[in-house]
DSSP file (Angstrom, degrees, kcal/mol; ACC not computed):
  #  RESIDUE AA STRUCTURE BP1 BP2  ACC     N-H-->O    O-->H-N    N-H-->O    O-->H-N    TCO  KAPPA ALPHA  PHI   PSI    X-CA   Y-CA   Z-CA
    1    1 A M     >        0   0    0      0, 0.0     4,-1.9     0, 0.0     5,-0.2   0.000 360.0 360.0 360.0 -42.6  -29.8   33.3  -30.8
    2    2 A K  H  >  +     0   0    0      1,-0.2     4,-2.2     2,-0.2     5,-0.1   0.866 360.0  54.0 -63.8 -36.0  -31.1   29.7  -30.7
    3    3 A K  H  > S+     0   0    0      2,-0.2     4,-2.7     1,-0.2    -1,-0.2   0.868 105.4  53.8 -65.6 -36.9  -27.9   28.6  -32.4
    4    4 A N  H  > S+     0   0    0      2,-0.2     4,-2.6     1,-0.2    -2,-0.2   0.921 110.4  45.7 -64.1 -44.0  -25.8   30.2  -29.7
    5    5 A F  H  X S+     0   0    0     -4,-1.9     4,-2.3     2,-0.2    -2,-0.2   0.893 113.7  49.6 -65.8 -39.9  -27.7   28.4  -26.9
    6    6 A L  H  X S+     0   0    0     -4,-2.2     4,-2.3     2,-0.2    -2,-0.2   0.916 112.1  48.1 -64.2 -43.3  -27.4   25.1  -28.8
    7    7 A F  H  X S+     0   0    0     -4,-2.7     4,-2.6     2,-0.2    -2,-0.2   0.923 112.4  48.5 -62.5 -45.7  -23.7   25.7  -29.4
    8    8 A L  H  X S+     0   0    0     -4,-2.6     4,-2.6     2,-0.2    -1,-0.2   0.876 110.5  52.4 -63.0 -37.5  -23.1   26.5  -25.7
    9    9 A G  H  X S+     0   0    0     -4,-2.3     4,-2.3     2,-0.2    -2,-0.2   0.933 112.0  44.6 -63.5 -46.2  -25.1   23.4  -24.7
   10   10 A Y  H  X S+     0   0    0     -4,-2.3     4,-2.6     2,-0.2    -2,-0.2   0.893 113.4  51.2 -65.0 -39.7  -23.0   21.2  -26.9
   11   11 A L  H  X S+     0   0    0     -4,-2.6     4,-2.4     2,-0.2    -2,-0.2   0.921 110.7  48.1 -63.1 -44.2  -19.8   22.8  -25.7
   12   12 A T  H  X S+     0   0    0     -4,-2.6     4,-2.3     2,-0.2    -2,-0.2   0.917 112.4  49.3 -62.4 -43.7  -20.8   22.4  -22.0
   13   13 A L  H  X S+     0   0    0     -4,-2.3     4,-2.4     1,-0.2    -2,-0.2   0.909 110.9  49.9 -61.9 -43.3  -21.7   18.7  -22.7
   14   14 A A  H  X S+     0   0    0     -4,-2.6     4,-2.5     2,-0.2     5,-0.2   0.908 110.7  49.3 -63.4 -42.2  -18.4   18.1  -24.4
   15   15 A I  H  X S+     0   0    0     -4,-2.4     4,-2.6     1,-0.2    -1,-0.2   0.904 111.5  49.4 -64.2 -41.3  -16.4   19.7  -21.5
   16   16 A M  H  X S+     0   0    0     -4,-2.3     4,-1.9     2,-0.2    -2,-0.2   0.911 112.9  46.9 -65.4 -41.6  -18.3   17.6  -19.0
   17   17 A L  H  X S+     0   0    0     -4,-2.4     4,-0.8     2,-0.2    -2,-0.2   0.906 114.9  45.5 -67.9 -41.1  -17.6   14.4  -20.9
   18   18 A I  H >< S+     0   0    0     -4,-2.5     3,-0.8     1,-0.2     4,-0.3   0.921 113.5  50.1 -67.3 -43.2  -13.9   15.2  -21.4
   19   19 A G  H >< S+     0   0    0     -4,-2.6     3,-1.1     1,-0.2    -2,-0.2   0.832 103.7  59.4 -64.1 -33.8  -13.5   16.2  -17.8
   20   20 A A  H 3< S+     0   0    0     -4,-1.9    -1,-0.2     1,-0.2    -2,-0.2   0.759 103.0  53.8 -67.7 -23.4  -15.2   13.0  -16.6
   21   21 A G  T << S+     0   0    0     -4,-0.8    -1,-0.2    -3,-0.8    -2,-0.2   0.503  81.4 114.6 -89.8  -3.6  -12.5   11.0  -18.3
   22   22 A C    <   -     0   0    0     -3,-1.1     2,-0.4    -4,-0.3    -3,-0.0  -0.418  64.8-128.1 -69.9 142.1   -9.6   12.7  -16.7
   23   23 A V        -     0   0    0     -2,-0.1     2,-0.4     1,-0.0    -1,-0.1  -0.730  14.3-125.8 -92.3 136.8   -7.5   10.6  -14.4
   24   24 A Q        -     0   0    0     -2,-0.4     2,-0.4     1,-0.0    -1,-0.0  -0.674  29.0-150.4 -76.9 132.0   -6.7   11.7  -10.9
   25   25 A T        +     0   0    0     -2,-0.4     2,-0.3     4,-0.0     4,-0.1  -0.827  27.5 146.6-107.4 147.1   -3.0   11.6  -10.3
   26   26 A S        -     0   0    0     -2,-0.4    -2,-0.0     2,-0.1     0, 0.0  -0.957  57.2-102.0-160.8 174.1   -1.2   11.0   -7.0
   27   27 A D  S    S+     0   0    0     -2,-0.3     2,-0.5    85,-0.0    -1,-0.1   0.791  98.5  81.6 -72.5 -29.1    2.0    9.5   -5.6
   28   28 A N        -     0   0    0     83,-0.1     2,-0.5    84,-0.1    83,-0.2  -0.670  57.1-177.9 -87.4 127.1    0.1    6.4   -4.4
   29   29 A K  E     -A  110   0A   0     81,-1.0    81,-1.5    -2,-0.5     2,-0.6  -0.987  21.2-137.5-123.4 122.1   -0.5    3.7   -7.0
   30   30 A V  E     +A  109   0A   0     -2,-0.5     2,-0.4    79,-0.2    79,-0.1  -0.677  29.8 166.7 -81.5 122.5   -2.5    0.6   -6.0
   31   31 A Q  E     +A  108   0A   0     -2,-0.6    77,-0.6    77,-0.5     2,-0.3  -0.962  17.8 142.4-133.4 115.0   -1.0   -2.5   -7.4
   32   32 A S        -     0   0    0     -2,-0.4    75,-0.1    75,-0.2    77,-0.1  -0.974  33.5-159.6-149.1 162.6   -2.3   -5.7   -5.9
   33   33 A K        -     0   0    0     73,-0.5     3,-0.1    -2,-0.3    -2,-0.0  -0.981  38.4 -98.8-139.4 150.0   -3.3   -9.2   -6.5
   34   34 A P        -     0   0    0      0, 0.0    89,-0.1     0, 0.0     2,-0.0  -0.225  43.1 -94.2 -69.9 157.1   -5.6  -11.3   -4.4
   35   35 A A        -     0   0    0      1,-0.1     3,-0.1    60,-0.0    60,-0.0  -0.366  28.8-129.2 -64.6 148.2   -4.3  -13.8   -1.9
   36   36 A E  S    S-     0   0    0      1,-0.3     2,-0.3    -3,-0.1    -1,-0.1   0.875  81.6 -15.9 -70.8 -36.9   -4.1  -17.3   -3.2
   37   37 A E        -     0   0    0     87,-0.0     2,-0.4     2,-0.0    -1,-0.3  -0.980  67.9-111.7-160.7 160.1   -6.0  -18.8   -0.3
   38   38 A Q        -     0   0    0     -2,-0.3     2,-0.3    -3,-0.1    88,-0.1  -0.777  32.2-115.6 -99.9 144.4   -7.1  -18.0    3.2
   39   39 A T        -     0   0    0     86,-0.8     2,-0.4    -2,-0.4    86,-0.0  -0.601  27.8-135.8 -76.1 132.2   -5.7  -19.7    6.3
   40   40 A Q  S    S-     0   0    0     -2,-0.3    -1,-0.0     1,-0.2    86,-0.0  -0.756  76.4  -9.3 -91.1 134.7   -8.3  -21.6    8.2
   41   41 A N  S    S-     0   0    0     -2,-0.4    -1,-0.2     1,-0.1     2,-0.0   0.917  85.0-157.9  47.4  61.7   -8.3  -21.3   12.0
   42   42 A P        -     0   0    0      0, 0.0     2,-0.4     0, 0.0    -1,-0.1  -0.322  16.6-114.3 -69.7 151.6   -5.1  -19.3   12.4
   43   43 A T        -     0   0    0      1,-0.1     2,-0.5    -2,-0.0    -2,-0.0  -0.702  33.9-113.4 -81.9 134.4   -3.1  -19.3   15.6
   44   44 A R        +     0   0    0     -2,-0.4     3,-0.1     1,-0.2    -1,-0.1  -0.576  42.8 168.0 -73.3 119.2   -3.1  -15.9   17.2
   45   45 A I        -     0   0    0     -2,-0.5     2,-0.3     1,-0.4    -1,-0.2   0.897  56.2 -46.1 -93.8 -61.8    0.5  -14.6   17.1
   46   46 A T        -     0   0    0      1,-0.1   104,-1.5     3,-0.0    -1,-0.4  -0.977  30.2-133.3-167.0 162.8    0.3  -10.9   18.0
   47   47 A D  S    S+     0   0    0      1,-0.3    15,-0.8    -2,-0.3     2,-0.3   0.648  94.4  17.3-100.0 -20.3   -1.6   -7.8   17.2
   48   48 A A  E     +F   61   0B   0     13,-0.2     2,-0.4     2,-0.0    -1,-0.3  -0.946  64.1 173.1-154.9 131.2    1.4   -5.5   16.8
   49   49 A V  E     -F   60   0B   0     11,-1.0    11,-1.2    -2,-0.3     2,-0.4  -0.996  14.1-156.0-138.2 141.1    5.0   -6.2   16.2
   50   50 A E  E     -F   59   0B   0     -2,-0.4     2,-0.3     9,-0.2     9,-0.2  -0.970  12.1-177.6-117.7 137.3    8.0   -4.0   15.5
   51   51 A Q  E     -F   58   0B   0      7,-1.6     7,-2.0    -2,-0.4     2,-0.4  -0.940  10.9-149.7-127.4 152.0   11.1   -5.1   13.7
   52   52 A K  E     -F   57   0B   0     -2,-0.3     2,-0.3     5,-0.2     5,-0.2  -0.944  12.3-176.2-125.0 146.9   14.2   -3.2   12.9
   53   53 A S  E >  S-F   56   0B   0      3,-1.2     3,-1.7    -2,-0.4    -2,-0.0  -0.814  78.6 -36.8-141.7  97.7   16.7   -3.5   10.1
   54   54 A G  T 3  S-     0   0    0     -2,-0.3     3,-0.1     1,-0.3    90,-0.0   0.853 123.4 -45.1  57.2  37.6   19.7   -1.1   10.3
   55   55 A G  T 3  S+     0   0    0      1,-0.2     2,-0.8    24,-0.1    -1,-0.3   0.358 112.4 120.1  88.8  -5.9   17.6    1.7   11.7
   56   56 A F  E <   -F   53   0B   0     -3,-1.7    -3,-1.2    87,-0.1    89,-0.4  -0.842  50.0-164.8 -94.8 105.5   14.8    1.1    9.2
   57   57 A T  E     -FG  52  77B   0     20,-2.8    20,-1.9    -2,-0.8     2,-0.4  -0.759  13.0-165.7-106.9 137.9   11.8    0.3   11.4
   58   58 A L  E     -FG  51  76B   0     -7,-2.0    -7,-1.6    -2,-0.3     2,-0.4  -0.969   3.7-175.0-121.4 134.8    8.4   -1.2   10.5
   59   59 A S  E     -FG  50  75B   0     16,-3.0    16,-2.8    -2,-0.4     2,-0.5  -0.999   0.6-174.7-128.6 129.1    5.3   -1.3   12.6
   60   60 A V  E     +FG  49  74B   0    -11,-1.2   -11,-1.0    -2,-0.4     2,-0.3  -0.990  13.3 171.6-125.2 123.0    2.1   -3.1   11.6
   61   61 A E  E     -FG  48  73B   0     12,-2.3    12,-3.1    -2,-0.5   -13,-0.2  -0.924  26.7-160.0-131.1 153.5   -1.0   -2.8   13.8
   62   62 A Q        -     0   0    0    -15,-0.8    10,-0.1    -2,-0.3     5,-0.1  -0.696  19.2-165.5-131.9  82.0   -4.6   -3.7   13.6
   63   63 A P    >>  -     0   0    0      0, 0.0     4,-1.9     0, 0.0     3,-1.5  -0.245  37.4-102.9 -60.7 157.1   -6.6   -1.6   16.1
   64   64 A D  H 3> S+     0   0    0      1,-0.3     4,-1.0     2,-0.2     0, 0.0   0.857 121.5  56.2 -51.7 -41.5  -10.1   -2.8   16.8
   65   65 A E  H 34 S+     0   0    0      1,-0.2    -1,-0.3     2,-0.2     4,-0.1   0.776 111.7  43.8 -66.5 -24.0  -11.7   -0.2   14.5
   66   66 A L  H X4>S+     0   0    0     -3,-1.5     5,-1.6     1,-0.1     3,-1.5   0.768  99.9  69.6 -88.0 -27.7   -9.6   -1.5   11.6
   67   67 A G  H ><5S+     0   0    0     -4,-1.9     3,-1.2     1,-0.3    -2,-0.2   0.828  93.5  58.2 -59.0 -32.1  -10.2   -5.1   12.4
   68   68 A K  T 3<5S+     0   0    0     -4,-1.0    -1,-0.3     1,-0.2    -2,-0.1   0.712 108.8  45.9 -69.9 -19.6  -13.8   -4.8   11.3
   69   69 A K  T < 5S-     0   0    0     -3,-1.5    53,-1.5    -4,-0.1    -1,-0.2   0.251 113.5-114.4-105.1  10.4  -12.6   -3.6    7.9
   70   70 A K  T < 5S+     0   0    0     -3,-1.2    53,-2.9     1,-0.2     2,-0.3   0.960  74.4 135.8  52.3  53.6  -10.0   -6.3    7.4
   71   71 A A      < -     0   0    0     -5,-1.6     2,-0.3    50,-0.2    50,-0.2  -0.881  41.5-160.7-132.5 159.0   -7.4   -3.5    7.5
   72   72 A V  E     - H   0 120B   0     48,-2.0    48,-2.3    -2,-0.3     2,-0.6  -0.954  20.3-128.0-135.7 157.3   -4.0   -2.8    9.1
   73   73 A Y  E     -GH  61 119B   0    -12,-3.1   -12,-2.3    -2,-0.3     2,-0.5  -0.941  26.3-167.2-106.1 116.6   -2.0    0.4    9.8
   74   74 A V  E     +GH  60 118B   0     44,-3.1    44,-2.4    -2,-0.6     2,-0.4  -0.913  11.5 171.0-108.0 126.4    1.5    0.1    8.4
   75   75 A K  E     -GH  59 117B   0    -16,-2.8   -16,-3.0    -2,-0.5     2,-0.4  -1.000   8.2-177.6-137.0 136.0    4.1    2.7    9.5
   76   76 A F  E     +G   58   0B   0     40,-2.4     2,-0.3    -2,-0.4   -18,-0.2  -0.975  10.9 162.5-131.5 149.4    7.8    2.8    8.9
   77   77 A F  E     +G   57   0B   0    -20,-1.9   -20,-2.8    -2,-0.4    -2,-0.0  -0.929  44.9  58.0-155.7 174.2   10.3    5.3   10.1
   78   78 A N        +     0   0    0     -2,-0.3    -1,-0.1     1,-0.2     3,-0.0   0.842  60.2 176.0  63.2  36.6   14.0    5.9   10.7
   79   79 A V        -     0   0    0    -23,-0.1    -1,-0.2    -3,-0.1   -23,-0.1  -0.597  39.8-106.3 -69.5 126.4   14.9    5.3    7.0
   80   80 A P    >>  -     0   0    0      0, 0.0     4,-2.4     0, 0.0     3,-0.8  -0.231  23.4-122.3 -56.3 143.0   18.6    6.0    6.7
   81   81 A E  H 3> S+     0   0    0      1,-0.3     4,-2.6     2,-0.2     5,-0.2   0.840 110.0  57.7 -57.4 -38.0   19.3    9.3    4.9
   82   82 A D  H 3> S+     0   0    0      1,-0.2     4,-0.8     2,-0.2    -1,-0.3   0.855 111.6  42.9 -65.3 -32.2   21.4    7.7    2.2
   83   83 A L  H <> S+     0   0    0     -3,-0.8     4,-0.9     2,-0.2     3,-0.3   0.898 113.7  51.2 -75.0 -42.3   18.4    5.4    1.2
   84   84 A K  H >< S+     0   0    0     -4,-2.4     3,-0.6     1,-0.2    -2,-0.2   0.887 103.3  60.0 -59.9 -40.4   15.9    8.3    1.5
   85   85 A K  H 3< S+     0   0    0     -4,-2.6    -1,-0.2     1,-0.2    -2,-0.2   0.869 115.9  30.8 -59.6 -40.6   18.0   10.5   -0.8
   86   86 A N  H 3< S+     0   0    0     -4,-0.8    -1,-0.2    -3,-0.3    -2,-0.2   0.446  91.1 123.9 -98.6  -1.6   17.8    8.2   -3.7
   87   87 A A    <<  -     0   0    0     -4,-0.9    49,-0.2    -3,-0.6     3,-0.1  -0.366  40.7-170.3 -67.2 134.1   14.4    6.6   -3.0
   88   88 A E        -     0   0    0     47,-3.5    25,-0.6     1,-0.4     2,-0.3   0.621  69.9 -59.5 -88.9 -18.7   11.8    6.9   -5.8
   89   89 A G  E     -BC 112 135A   0     46,-0.8    46,-2.9    23,-0.2    -1,-0.4  -0.968  58.3 -86.4 164.0-167.6    9.2    5.6   -3.3
   90   90 A Y  E     -BC 111 134A   0     21,-2.1    21,-3.5    -2,-0.3     2,-0.4  -0.924  22.4-149.8-131.7 154.8    8.4    2.7   -1.0
   91   91 A R  E     -BC 110 133A   0     42,-2.1    42,-2.3    -2,-0.3     2,-0.6  -0.989   5.8-151.6-130.0 124.5    6.6   -0.6   -1.5
   92   92 A I  E     -BC 109 132A   0     17,-2.8    17,-2.2    -2,-0.4     2,-0.4  -0.835  20.5-167.0 -89.0 125.1    4.7   -2.4    1.2
   93   93 A V  E     -BC 108 131A   0     38,-3.0    38,-1.9    -2,-0.6     2,-0.4  -0.930   6.6-171.6-117.1 141.8    4.8   -6.2    0.5
   94   94 A M  E     +BC 107 130A   0     13,-2.9    12,-2.0    -2,-0.4    13,-1.6  -0.981  11.8 160.3-131.2 142.0    2.6   -8.8    2.2
   95   95 A G  E     - C   0 129A   0     34,-2.2    34,-3.1    -2,-0.4    10,-0.1  -0.962  48.1-117.8-152.0 169.4    2.7  -12.6    1.9
   96   96 A K  S    S+     0   0    0     -2,-0.3     2,-0.3    32,-0.2    -1,-0.1   0.699  98.9  60.8 -81.0 -21.4    1.7  -15.8    3.6
   97   97 A N  S    S-     0   0    0     32,-0.1    32,-0.2     1,-0.1    -2,-0.1  -0.723  98.6 -89.1-107.4 157.9    5.3  -16.7    4.2
   98   98 A A  S    S+     0   0    0     -2,-0.3    -1,-0.1     1,-0.2    -2,-0.1  -0.228 102.8  19.4 -62.6 151.4    8.0  -14.9    6.1
   99   99 A N  S    S-     0   0    0     31,-0.2    -1,-0.2     1,-0.1    32,-0.1   0.918  79.3-162.4  56.5  55.2   10.2  -12.3    4.4
  100  100 A P        -     0   0    0      0, 0.0     2,-0.2     0, 0.0    -1,-0.1  -0.350   4.7-162.9 -64.8 148.7    8.0  -11.5    1.4
  101  101 A T     >  -     0   0    0     -7,-0.1     4,-1.3    42,-0.0     3,-0.3  -0.735  37.8 -97.7-121.8 173.2    9.8   -9.7   -1.5
  102  102 A Q  T  4 S+     0   0    0     -2,-0.2    -8,-0.1     1,-0.2   -10,-0.0   0.792 123.9  53.1 -63.8 -24.8    8.4   -7.8   -4.5
  103  103 A E  T  4 S+     0   0    0      1,-0.2    -1,-0.2     0, 0.0     0, 0.0   0.825 120.6  26.9 -79.5 -32.2    8.8  -11.0   -6.5
  104  104 A N  T  4 S+     0   0    0     -3,-0.3    -2,-0.2     3,-0.0    -1,-0.2   0.312  86.9 125.3-116.9  10.0    6.9  -13.4   -4.3
  105  105 A A     <  -     0   0    0     -4,-1.3   -10,-0.2     1,-0.1     3,-0.1  -0.390  50.9-150.8 -69.4 144.9    4.4  -11.1   -2.4
  106  106 A T  S    S+     0   0    0    -12,-2.0   -73,-0.5     1,-0.3     2,-0.3   0.596  87.1  16.1 -86.7 -12.4    0.7  -12.0   -2.6
  107  107 A Y  E     + B   0  94A   0    -13,-1.6   -13,-2.9   -75,-0.1     2,-0.3  -0.970  68.4 176.4-155.7 140.6   -0.1   -8.3   -2.2
  108  108 A W  E     -AB  31  93A   0    -77,-0.6   -77,-0.5    -2,-0.3     2,-0.4  -0.993  11.2-160.5-147.2 155.9    1.9   -5.1   -2.6
  109  109 A Y  E     -AB  30  92A   0    -17,-2.2   -17,-2.8    -2,-0.3     2,-0.4  -0.997  15.1-138.8-139.1 128.3    1.2   -1.4   -2.4
  110  110 A Q  E     -AB  29  91A   0    -81,-1.5   -81,-1.0    -2,-0.4     2,-0.3  -0.724  19.1-169.8 -91.2 133.2    3.3    1.4   -3.9
  111  111 A L  E     - B   0  90A   0    -21,-3.5   -21,-2.1    -2,-0.4   -83,-0.1  -0.909  23.4-113.9-118.6 149.2    3.8    4.6   -1.9
  112  112 A G  E >   - B   0  89A   0     -2,-0.3     3,-1.5   -23,-0.2   -23,-0.2  -0.265  37.5-100.4 -72.4 168.2    5.4    7.9   -3.0
  113  113 A K  T 3  S+     0   0    0    -25,-0.6   -24,-0.2     1,-0.3    -1,-0.1   0.640 119.8  56.4 -70.8 -13.3    8.7    9.0   -1.5
  114  114 A T  T 3  S+     0   0    0      2,-0.0     2,-0.4     0, 0.0    -1,-0.3   0.471  92.0  87.6 -94.4  -1.4    7.0   11.5    0.9
  115  115 A H    <   +     0   0    0     -3,-1.5    -4,-0.1     1,-0.1     3,-0.1  -0.804  38.4 166.9-103.3 138.0    4.8    8.8    2.5
  116  116 A E        +     0   0    0     -2,-0.4   -40,-2.4     1,-0.1     2,-0.3   0.165  65.3  41.0-132.1  17.1    5.8    6.7    5.5
  117  117 A D  E     +H   75   0B   0    -42,-0.2     2,-0.3     2,-0.0   -42,-0.2  -0.986  54.8 175.8-158.3 159.9    2.5    5.2    6.6
  118  118 A K  E     -H   74   0B   0    -44,-2.4   -44,-3.1    -2,-0.3     2,-0.6  -0.956  27.3-133.7-164.2 142.3   -0.7    3.7    5.1
  119  119 A I  E     -H   73   0B   0     -2,-0.3     2,-0.5   -46,-0.2   -46,-0.2  -0.928  26.7-159.4 -98.2 120.6   -3.9    2.0    6.1
  120  120 A L  E     -H   72   0B   0    -48,-2.3   -48,-2.0    -2,-0.6     2,-0.2  -0.879  12.3-171.2-101.9 129.9   -4.4   -1.1    3.9
  121  121 A T        +     0   0    0     -2,-0.5   -50,-0.2   -50,-0.2   -51,-0.2  -0.735  54.7  38.4-118.9 166.3   -8.0   -2.4    3.7
  122  122 A G  S    S+     0   0    0    -53,-1.5   -51,-0.2    -2,-0.2    -1,-0.2   0.778  74.3 157.3  70.4  28.5   -9.7   -5.4    2.2
  123  123 A L        -     0   0    0    -53,-2.9    -1,-0.2   -54,-0.2     2,-0.1  -0.519  44.9-104.2 -86.0 153.7   -7.0   -7.8    3.3
  124  124 A P        -     0   0    0      0, 0.0    27,-0.2     0, 0.0    -1,-0.1  -0.431  38.3-106.7 -74.7 150.9   -7.6  -11.6    3.8
  125  125 A S  S    S+     0   0    0     27,-0.1   -86,-0.8    -2,-0.1    27,-0.2  -0.289  73.4  57.5 -70.5 159.6   -7.8  -13.0    7.3
  126  126 A G  E    S- D   0 151A   0     25,-2.7    25,-2.9   -88,-0.1     2,-0.4  -0.524  95.0 -29.4 115.1-178.8   -5.0  -15.1    8.8
  127  127 A I  E     + D   0 150A   0     23,-0.3     2,-0.3    -2,-0.2    23,-0.2  -0.599  64.5 176.6 -76.4 125.5   -1.4  -14.8    9.6
  128  128 A R  E     - D   0 149A   0     21,-2.9    21,-2.5    -2,-0.4     2,-0.4  -0.940  22.3-139.5-131.9 152.8    0.4  -12.5    7.1
  129  129 A H  E     -CD  95 148A   0    -34,-3.1   -34,-2.2    -2,-0.3     2,-0.3  -0.925  19.0-166.2-115.3 137.1    3.9  -11.2    6.9
  130  130 A F  E     +CD  94 147A   0     17,-2.9    17,-2.1    -2,-0.4     2,-0.3  -0.918  13.0 165.4-124.1 147.5    4.8   -7.6    6.0
  131  131 A R  E     -C   93   0A   0    -38,-1.9   -38,-3.0    -2,-0.3     2,-0.4  -0.963  22.1-143.0-148.2 159.9    7.9   -5.8    4.9
  132  132 A V  E     -C   92   0A   0     -2,-0.3    12,-2.0   -40,-0.2     2,-0.3  -0.977  17.2-164.6-122.7 139.6    8.6   -2.4    3.3
  133  133 A C  E     -CE  91 143A   0    -42,-2.3   -42,-2.1    -2,-0.4     2,-0.5  -0.915  21.8-120.9-124.2 154.7   11.3   -1.8    0.8
  134  134 A V  E     -CE  90 142A   0      8,-2.3     7,-2.9    -2,-0.3     8,-0.7  -0.796  32.2-139.7 -89.4 129.1   13.0    1.3   -0.6
  135  135 A M  E     +CE  89 140A   0    -46,-2.9   -47,-3.5    -2,-0.5   -46,-0.8  -0.801  28.7 164.7 -98.7 129.6   12.5    1.6   -4.4
  136  136 A E  E >  S- E   0 139A   0      3,-2.7     3,-1.5    -2,-0.5   -49,-0.1  -0.983  77.1  -6.2-137.5 129.9   15.2    2.7   -6.8
  137  137 A N  T 3  S-     0   0    0     -2,-0.3     3,-0.1     1,-0.3    -1,-0.1   0.875 129.1 -59.9  52.4  40.7   15.0    2.2  -10.5
  138  138 A N  T 3  S+     0   0    0      1,-0.2     2,-0.3   -49,-0.0    -1,-0.3   0.726 118.1 107.4  61.2  25.7   11.8    0.2   -9.9
  139  139 A Q  E <  S-E  136   0A   0     -3,-1.5    -3,-2.7    -5,-0.0     2,-0.5  -0.972  76.1-114.3-130.2 146.6   13.7   -2.3   -7.8
  140  140 A C  E     +E  135   0A   0     -2,-0.3    -5,-0.2    -5,-0.2     3,-0.1  -0.698  33.6 174.0 -77.6 122.8   13.7   -2.9   -4.0
  141  141 A V  E     +     0   0A   0     -7,-2.9     2,-0.3    -2,-0.5    -1,-0.2   0.627  66.1  17.7-106.0 -17.6   17.2   -2.0   -2.7
  142  142 A A  E     -E  134   0A   0     -8,-0.7    -8,-2.3   -59,-0.0    -1,-0.3  -0.958  65.5-161.4-155.6 136.9   16.6   -2.4    1.0
  143  143 A Y  E     -E  133   0A   0     -2,-0.3   -10,-0.2   -10,-0.2     2,-0.1  -0.833  18.9-125.7-114.8 152.5   13.9   -4.1    3.1
  144  144 A T        -     0   0    0    -12,-2.0   -87,-0.1    -2,-0.3   -92,-0.1  -0.430  49.0 -86.7 -76.2 169.3   12.8   -3.8    6.7
  145  145 A N        -     0   0    0    -89,-0.4   -13,-0.2    -2,-0.1    -1,-0.2  -0.312  58.0 -78.8 -70.5 166.3   12.8   -7.1    8.6
  146  146 A N        -     0   0    0    -15,-0.1     2,-0.4   -94,-0.1   -15,-0.2  -0.417  42.9-164.5 -66.5 136.9    9.7   -9.3    8.5
  147  147 A T  E     -D  130   0A   0    -17,-2.1   -17,-2.9    -2,-0.1     2,-0.4  -0.995   5.9-157.4-126.3 125.0    6.7   -8.4   10.7
  148  148 A E  E     +D  129   0A   0     -2,-0.4     2,-0.3   -19,-0.2   -19,-0.2  -0.822  15.7 170.1-105.7 138.7    4.1  -11.0   11.3
  149  149 A I  E     -D  128   0A   0    -21,-2.5   -21,-2.9    -2,-0.4     2,-0.9  -0.996  33.8-127.5-146.8 147.5    0.5  -10.2   12.3
  150  150 A N  E     -D  127   0A   0   -104,-1.5     2,-0.4    -2,-0.3   -23,-0.3  -0.841  29.0-148.9 -95.4 104.6   -2.7  -12.2   12.6
  151  151 A L  E      D  126   0A   0    -25,-2.9   -25,-2.7    -2,-0.9   -79,-0.1  -0.591 360.0 360.0 -77.2 129.8   -5.4  -10.4   10.5
  152  152 A R              0   0    0     -2,-0.4    -1,-0.1   -27,-0.2   -27,-0.1   0.393 360.0 360.0-114.1 360.0   -8.8  -10.8   11.9
């Protein structure tokens, strides 16, 4: 009887240890690298800007409740059906310079194909540029236009 309880105890411990190592899976994969430097005393450009590129629209906003967390709300919509059909997902790219791409972005975030918005947190202060691209075969095939925002 004592051996049965000991065996059950070891079995329970093994299941807990194996279960603790399991990875949570989802469509969203965080891939980022830190900004190279922060802008000192940035000029305030705008708090929300929308840009359009062939019907593919990007909106980047920093409501007051997100500003305290160094965060922005990124939303894109009106993705053309031909792009949506073949999309593996979307990538939000951010950079210090206008028109960031997946190759020169200082930060990027991968979204699954069913997502069209995201709150990004822990971003550096200053003027930043955002774009979203449609991913096919791990490459950006179409970008929104550049959207600039002053992160506070």
